[in-house]
N, C-alpha and C positions, 0 to 999 in steps of 0.2 A: 217827519213826525208821524204821518199817518201810516207810512210803511212800518215803522217800528211798533205802532199800536196794533196793526194787523198781524204782525209776528207774534206779539205778545199775547194775543187771545188765544190762539191754539195752545201755546204753552201753558197758560194758565188753566185752560181746560184739562190739559193732560195731567197738570199737577193735582188738580181737584179730583180727577177721575183715579188717580193713583191713591190720594188720600182716602177717598171712598172705599176703596178695596182694602186699604191697610188698617183703617180704622177699627174694625172690630178685633183684629189680631192685636193692635196696640192696646185696646181696652182689656182684652183677655190677659195680656202680659202684665198690665198694670194691677189687674185683680190678682194674679199669680204672686207678684212681688209683695203686695200688702199682705196677702194671706201668708205667704212664707215668713214674712216678718212677725206677724202676730202669732203664728205657731211656734216660732223658735225662740222668741223673745225670752230670756232667762230661763231656758227650757231645763238645764240641770239643776236649777235651783229651786224650781217649783215645788210646792208641797207635795210630800210623799203620800201615795194612796195606798192602802193596805193590800188591795187586789193586785198591784204591781209586783209586790214582793211575791205573792203566791205564784203568779204566772211566771215571773223571772225564775224562780226555783224550778217549777215544773219544765219550763222551756230548756234550761240548762240539763236537765235530767233526759229530756227526749232527745236533745242533741247528741247525747253520749250513749242512747240506745236503752235506757231504762224507762219504763211507762208505769209507775205506779202512783203518781201525784196528780191531783187535780183532775180526777176521772170524771167529775161531776159535768164536765164540759167536754165537748169534741176537741180534736187534736190540731186542726190546721193552724189556727193562729199561734199556737205554742210551737209548731213546727218553724214557723216564720220567725218567731221571737228567739228561738233557740238558734237558727242560722245567724240571725243578726248578732247575737252575743258571741258566736264563733268567730265572726268577721270583725266586729267593732269592739270586742271585749265584754266581759261579764259585767252585768249592772243594769240599772234602770235606764241610764243614758242611751244604751243601744236600742232599748225597747221603745222609748220615746221618739227617738230619731226614725224608727220604723213607722210608728204611728202617724208622725208627721208626713213621711214620704207617701203612706197610705192615703192620707186626706188629700194631699196635693195631686197625686195620681188620679184619684177619683174625680177630682174637678176637671182635670184634663180630658179624662174619658168622657164625662158629662158634656164637656164642650164639643168634643168631636161628634158624639151621638146627636146632640140637639142640632147642631149645624147641619148635619146630613139630613135631618128631619124637617127642619122648619127654618133654617137660615142662620146665619152667623150672629146677628144682633140678639135673638132670642137665646142663642147658645150662651152669649156673654152674661145675659140676664140670669140663666139657670146657673152658670158657673160662680157668678157672684154671690147669688143666695146661698149656694153651697158652701163656698169657702170663706165668706165674710160675715155671715150670721153668727151670732153667739151660740153656743151650746152650753148652758149652764145646768149642770146636774146637781152638784154639791157646791155649796159656798166655798169651801176649802180648796176646790179644785179650779176655781175661777171660771171665766166665760167660755174657755175652750177645752172642753173635756176630750176633744179629738187629738189632742197632743200628749196624752197619757198613755202609758204602756199597758193598755187593757184591751178586751177583745173587740169593743165596739168599733173603733177605727178600722180594723181590719174586716169586720163584718160589713160595714158600710161600703167599703171598697169592692167586695166580692158581690155585694147586693146590686150595685150599680152596674158592674160587669155583666151580671147575670141578666139583669133587666134589659140593658142594652141589646145583648144578643138574642134574648127572647123577643124583643121587638123586631130585630131584623128577621128572625124566623117567621113571625106573624106577616110581615111584609112580604116575604118572598115565598114562604111554604116550602123552602128547600130543607131535604133531610140533614144536609151538612150542618146548617144553622141550627136545626132542632137538636142534633147530636151535641154541638158545642153548648147549646142552652142547658141540656140535661147535665152536661159535665160541670158548667159553671154553677148550676143550682145546687148540685150534690156538694160541690166544695164550699158553698155558701153555707149549707146547713152543717158542714164540717167545721165551720168557724164557730158557730153557736145555734142551738136548736131552734132559737126564735128566727133563724134565717129561712125557716120553712115558709114564712110568708111570701118569699119571692116565688115559690113554686105555685102557690095559689095565684098570685097576681099573673105570672105568665101564662098559666093554663086559662085563666079568665079571658085575657085579651086575644089569646089564639082561638079558643072555643068560639068567640064572636063571629069567627068566619063562617060557622055553621056548615062546615063541609065534612063529607064522610072521611076524606083523606087526613083532614085536620084531627079527627077523632083518633084515627090509627096512630097519627104522629104523637098525639098527646099521651096515649099509652106507652109508645116507645119512650117518649121524653121521661115519664114517670120512672120507667125501668132504668134508664141510663142514670138518672138522678140518684136512685138507691144504690146502684153499683158504685157511682162515684163516691158517694158518702161512705160506703162500707169500705172501699179501697183506702181511705184515709187511716183506717185502722190496720192496714196490712204489716207496717213494720213491727207491730207487736206480736204477731203471730195469730193466735186465737183471740178475736175481738169479743166473743160472746160474753165473758165475765165483765168486761169494761162497759159494754153496751147495756148489761143488766144493771150494773150499778148506777149508771148514768140515768137510766129511765126510772129506777126506783128512787134515787135521790131526788129527781126533778119532781116526781109525783108526790113524795112527802113534802117537798118544799111548797108546792102548790097547795097542799092540804093544810099545812101548818101556817101558812102566810108568811109575811116578811115585814118587819116593823119599818115604816117609812113615814117620813114627815111630808104631809100634803098641806099646804097653806096654813102652817104652823101648828097642825094637829097630828098627833101620832096615831097612825092606823097600822093594825096587824093585816088587815084586809083593805086596801086602798078602795075607795068609792069609785063608781062607774065614771065619774068626771074627772078622775086623777089625771088622765093623760092630757086632757084640756089644760089643766093647771099646769103640768110640766111643759107643755108647749108655750104657754104665756111665760112662765118663769124662766124657761130657757132661751127663748126667742126674742121676748119683750112684746109689748103690745102692738106696735105698728107691723112687725114681721108676722105675728100671729093673725092679725086681721087679713094681712095680704094673704097668708096661707090658707086661711078659712075661705077667703073669696075664690082663690085659684081652685080650691077643692071643690066648691060648689059649682063652678063653671065646668069642671072637669065632669062632675056627675051629670050636669045639665046635657053635656054634650054626648055622654054615654047613652042617656035615655031618649034624647030627641034626634040624634044624628046616626046612631050606629044600630039600626034595626037590621042593616045588612052590611057585610064586610066590603069595604071598597078599597082597594090598594092605592097607595100613593096620596092618601090624605096627609094634610099637613096640620090641621088645627089642633087635634088632641095630642100630637107629638110634642108640641110646645108645652102645654099643660102638664102631661104625663112626665116629661123630662125634668121639668122644674120640681114636680113633686116626688119623683123617684118611683112612680108607679101608675097604674091606669090601664085602660084599653085602648090599642092604637086603632086608628081608622084604616 
């Protein structure tokens, strides 16, 4: 009996050791399965969004070599939607499948990024926050706007890719990572102009290194981003008319405002606190509080611990990865 107990103890420790190693992957797999279900449940029959029709028509046009529709936005997402319709058939379903795939891929990239920076358990938390938190934008679209054939799911995917590569560049200082970060950032802006925030975030946490070499790289990064963005217009030949139209449209759009419902009140120009309202409305109270606390901790770390750049830090990587931005230690 004692001999059997002696043999059982090492086997029990071995099983426990294997479980501890496998546990984060099992948790990530569970998050992925639940997210895939919530994203695809009754996907073809979900309410139709007017923007989907616009992007579907423009994407089909782009896929066949004509570039005259929806010039108020850059082209990258519509290239992707056009390719999806060529493969999966014309219609909204192909675009929604692409949006779902983009959201799930973004979650996997986020897991890999945070796992390399802060460990697998924080990576599971970041992945779960990204894939399982509701994203309610309009009531008719339900709690998962990231499953609709609109620009935002593609934008989020490219943003996470760009931030992950930018973080790697900040960690290593290598020119190869800088070039990849510039390419990814340029493509992010090529999805939607609001993607330019990724350029600001990347420059910020690289600039915290306070090195002359970093400044030279930042200038090169900006140049590569611009070239990558302009390259997305290459299929149409001369991009100048399209760029002028887009900038003029967006400028007038900003000047004229956009009617939007904020807390039950219609505003032509939303108040400064509108983003906080949409955060609460889209994520719910508990997640909004958690997001706010994490953001405050992130800012505290920036101002108290990052007076100088120290490679290999792990603290802010977790917060930055969970929030999708910040400055890396």
